[in-house]
C-alpha positions, 0 to 999 in steps of 0.5 A: 505466492500470497498477494497482499495489499497494504494501504492507508486511507481516510474516511472517504477512501482518500489515499493521496493528493498531488502524488503525496500522502495526506498525513504523516503517521510515523508509527504506521511508516514503521509498521509498513517497513516491518511488514514489507521488509524482505519482500517484493513490493509492487507499485505503479510508476507514479507511486515509485516517483513519489517515494523517489528511490528503491526502498531498502531491503525490498525488491521494487517492482514498478508497473508502467505503461510507457518506458521507465527505467530506474536503477535498483528497480525492476520495471514491467508493463504487464502485471502477469510478468511482474507476478511471474518474476516474484514467483521465480524469485521464490517470493512467499508474499508480494505486497501491492503498495499503490497507487489507486489504479494498481490497487483497483487492478490487483484487488481480485488477486489479493489474498490478504489486506493490511489496512490503515484506516485514518481519521481524516477527511479532506481534499484528495485526488486519489481514492481507494475503491470502496471495499466490501468486507463481507468476503473478508475475515478480520484477523487483527485490529489495533487502535491508535489515538490522535497525537498532538503537540500543543494545539497542532495535530501531529498524527491523526487517530487511526486503526490498523486492520489485517483481513484475509479473504474468506475461502 
């Protein structure tokens, strides 16, 4: 089973504030849905709570240190048990979707990264650990311009990149 992470981050590796995303990029949400649909997604409890419900057409695996139950999700307090569950269900590519602690814990297991680099600098309380790209091959890159409505920025500029771990 391939383990991939999918994450959007700003210029200073910021990913969230008060358990919420820092920007709204509808095209990136569509991209996330297309990439993760039909797969198991692994997240921490706080990330699940920020989403608020199981995402359609995906199997939600939630890691929690304490007791946590929610209809429509599978809860684990051990990463290995979550990975074993996905393997036992014939998952080909498991997606790690956050938050910061889960990304850091899972990083050494990750084979592929789907990264959205957002042209954003601002207040945050959750950060992605800086990635050393020297051990990764860039497979794909797309760039998107800022979208404005009048004087207001509707969507910041962003880049979508896919990396695979070098052999």
